[in-house]
N, C-alpha and C positions, 0 to 999 in steps of 0.2 A: 500438480493439483490442477483442474479442469476448470478453465475459465466460462462459467455458464451463468447468464443472468437469470434473476427470477422470472416467474411466468409474467408478471405484469411491468416488469422494469426493462428498461432498455438505456444503454448509455448513448447519450448524445454525441455525434462526432464532433471531435474538436477540430477547428480548422485548419488553415495552412501553415500559420504561423506555429512554430515549435518552441514551446516556453521551456528553458531549462529546468531540469529537475534538480533537488538539493539532495547532497549525500546524509545530510544530518536531519534530526526530527524536532519535533515541538513539544515543550512541556506544557505543563497545563496553563502556565502563567503568560504564555506568548501571546499577545494581542493580536486581533484578527487582520488577514491580509485584505479583508474588504475594507477599501476606504470610502468609497461613494456609488451610489447606482440610481438608476431613474429607468421607469418604465413609461415611454411616450404614448401620446396620444394616437401615433403611427402603429404601434403595435411592437416597436422596439425595444429591446431591453440593452441597456448599455451600463457597462461595469468598469470601475476602476480601481485596482486592487496594487498591492505591493509588487515590485518587479521581481520576477521569476517566481512568482507564487503558483502552484500547482491547482487547478480547478478539476472538479468533476461534476458532471451533469446528468441528471437522469430525467425520465417521463414516466407518469403513470397515468393511464387511461382512466377516464370516468366509470365509477361504479357504485352500485347499491345508493343512488342518490347524490353522491358525492361529484363533484365535477373533477376533470383532469387535473393533474398538477405537473409541475416541471419545479424541479428544486437544483440548487447548485451549491456543492459544499466547497468550503474555503480552510485553508490551514489557519491555524489560530483561534483565539477563544474570543467571542461575543463578548461585549460588557455588560449587555442588559437583553433580554427576549422581549419581543414586542409583536402586535400585531396591527395591521394598517389595513382600513376598509379601502376595498377596490371600487371600480367604477365600470359601468359597460359590462363586457364580458368577463370581467375580474371580479371574482367575489372577495378574493383576500389577498394581502401578501404578508408572509409571518416571516420574522428572522428569530432564529435559535440556535442553539447549543446541542445538537444531538448526542455529543459524545464531549467529555472534558477536553479541552483545548481545541475546537473546530467551531465553525460557523456555518449555519445553513440558512440560504434565501429561498424561501417557498412562494411560488405563483399558483394560486388557486383559482380555476375559471369556474365559470356559471356551469351546471350540470347539462344545459343546453350545447354547450360549445364542444364542437368534434375537431380535434387536431390530429394532424398526419405526424408522428414521430419522424418518419423518414426526411420530413421536409425542414425539421428543425435541426440547426447545428451551432453551437456555441463557437465562435471564431475569436481567436488571439489576432487584432489589429496593431498592437505593438505589447513589449513585455510588461506594460502595466494597465492595457485596453481590451476590453472585451466587447463583443456585440451579438445579439440572439434576436433573429427576426423571427416572429410568431406568423408564419406564412400561412394564409387562410383563416386568419381571426379577424372577424367581423369587429372593425373597431368603432361603430356606433355608440356613443355616449361613455366612450374611455377617456378618461382625463389622466395626465400626467402625473405621476406620482413618483417620488424618490428622495434620497438623503445624500446629503455631501455634495461635494464640488467635483464635478466630472472634468471640469477644466484644469483643475491644479495639477502642478507637475509632482511627480513621486520621487522624492530623493532618496537616491541609494536602492539597493536591491534588497530583496526580502531576505532577512537574518533570522535562520531558524533558531530555536533556542538551545540546542544542543550541537556544539561545533565540535567536530572531531578532525584533528589534523592528519591529512593524509600518511600512510606509512607503508613502506614496501613490505610485500610478502615475502617471506624466505623461499627459497629454492629447493630447502631440505629442513629436516628436523631440526637439525644443530642450529637454526637461526631463530627458532621458535622465543617469544618473549618468556621470561621468567617470571613465576609467581612462588610464593611461600608453600613448600612441599605439606601435603596433608592439610590443607586450611581450607581449601575449597572441594565443593560437590556439585559435579554439572549432570543434568539429565538431557541426554540427547535421543530424540524421538523422530527416528525414520518412519517417513509418511506411509501409510496404506501397508501392503504385505499381504501374503496368503492369497485368498481367492480374490482380492481387491487388488488390481495392477496399478490403480491411480490411472494417471494420463497415460494413453498409449500414442506414440509418435512415429516419426519417419521410420520405416524399416522395421517396425514392430517395437521400437524402442520403448520399454515399459518404465514408467517412472519408479514403482517400487524396488527395481533391480539397481537403478542408478542410486538413489538416496540410500539403499541400505549398504552398498559399497562404499560410498563416500563416508556414513556416519560411522560404520566400523573402524574407518582409518581416523577419523576425527576423534573417538573415543582411545584409539592407541596413542595418538599425538598427545593429547591431553594426560592421559597416563602416565606417560614417559615423562611429563612436566611435574608430576607430583600430585594431580587434580583427580579427586575420585570420581569414577563416570559410572552412572547408572544408564543403561539401554531400556528404552519402552520395549524394544525386539531386538534382537540379535540374530535372526532368523528368519527366513521367508513364511511367517505366520501371521495371522490376522489376529490384530488387536484393537478392540473397539476404542473410542475417545475418551469415555470416562475411566477406564482402568489406567490409562497413560496418565492422565490429570492425577488422579488418586495416586498413583506411585510417586509422582514427582513431589506431591504435597507431604506425602508421608514421611518421605527422607528427609525433608527440609532443605531442598537443594539450594546453592547460590544462585543457579541460572537454570533455566530450561531453554535448549533449542531444537526446534522441530525443522527439519529438512526435507524439502521437496523440489519437484520439478514442476514447471508450467505448461499448460497446453492450451490451443486455441484450434479452431477449424484447420484441417490438412490442407484447405483451399488457400490459407493465410500463412504461407510459410515464409513471409517477409516479415513476419512478426518475431521479436526476439526480445531478450532483456533480463535484466536482473532487478529483484525487487525485494525487501523483506519487511515484515510486518511487525508490530507491536499492538497492544490493546490501549492502554491509558498510561499506566506508571512510567514517569520521565526515566527512572532506571531502565526499564524495558526498551525505551526510545533511544537511549544512548547504546545499550546491548546491541540493538538492531543496527544502528547507525556503523558501529565498529565492524560488525560481520559484513554490512553492506559495502564499504569501503574495501575491504579485502577481497570478495569476491569480484568486485570490478575490477581489480588489479590483475586477477588473472584471467578476464574474460575482455580481452582487448576488442573494441569493436560493438559490443553486445551493448544495446542501451541501457543506460542507467534509469530504471524506472522508479528509482526513489525509495525512500523509507516511507511506510505508510500505516496509517491505522486501520486495523483489521478486527474483525469481530469472530475471528476462527475460534473454536471450542478450546483447544488446548492452550491458546494464549490468553484466552479470556478467563478461563476458571482456574489456571495456576495461580498460586499465592505468592510466588517469586519472580523476579525480572524475568520476562519471556520475550521470545521472537521466534518467528518464522521465516525461514529463508526459502526464496524460489531462487535456484541455481541457474535458472536457464528453460527454454522452452524446447520440450521433446518434439514438438512439430515445427519447430524453427529451422530455416535454411542454415543459419549460422550457428545456433546453439546445439541442434540436435548432434551434429557430427562430433561434436566437441563432448557431448554428455555422453556419447557411446565410447569415447575414448578412456582407456584405463590411466593413461598420462594425464590427461585434464582433469579426471576425477581425482587423481592424487593431488593436483595443485588445488582442487576445489576443497578437500578436505584440510590441506595446510592453510588456506585462506581462512575458512570458518575456526580452525583451531587458533588462529593468529586473531582473529577478532574476538573470540571469547577472551583470549588470555590478556589482551589489551584490555579489555572490559575489567577484568578481574584485577589488573594492577591498579585501575583506579576505584574499586569498590572495596577498598581496605577500610 
């Protein structure tokens, strides 16, 4: 899957402190990780969060009479939405929940304010403290606005709502978890295909080839355990997204797993990592967490990019627990040679099958 921001959005660069990501995910009922915030008269935004919480920040330039906006997304659900009136260059500050189980803090500036997103960096200064300085922001008339106690200590680490106990990934099919034969039906969705190669990486490695090989092996492993498997494609053909979803919904699957490989600019080969997405259902979060854990097991050294909410069509429109796993970066110096290796693709298949079977064991 190619990582490309939309035309008007760019991710703010996270600062030097690396905040640990979590292996599990959040149910709708999880409390917000945002504990306190304040935008000072000096144009500096300070945040206090639960320890270890993962944040994402975005910028949108002024457009059609609306001022530029910066928003930050936090895991966990806000208790109530609200809008606070700004001052000086700030038109308003809004707190909302763009999707169930999440929190968003939006700062909207007056239309006349011009900000350079390249100068904006959200920096983690400790495991529960964050700072964003709005460089170039005229501060005349700006008054401090905020909520909560920024000086309070945060007790304990961020505890996600779905906890997955790490388990080993078997080295061969004989060690796979056991489930009741003939009871479960799983849809495996190899991304892209046919004229759509997906991401293209180092030495021409194509996502569609990697994920088809892995997916076919996952199907074989699951079927050997008595799970009925439906493939959205089993050859190098092009299948549009709606038919993939329609087929999964039609057969009444127990679970849906879409398998992909990631990519970024070829000039950034230092970017590697594993991440698994779900849309909103807590059962999907649990499925994603099981798969993420197992894929990490067979990808030592590859960064844990976490279990994350995503709005991908195939996991948003399916009616059953669904997840989308990114098995590594075809553009990554570490991940790409692994993905090109038949032995590693076999390990990935064992990992994904193990994650699915572990989920099915708890779905009785």
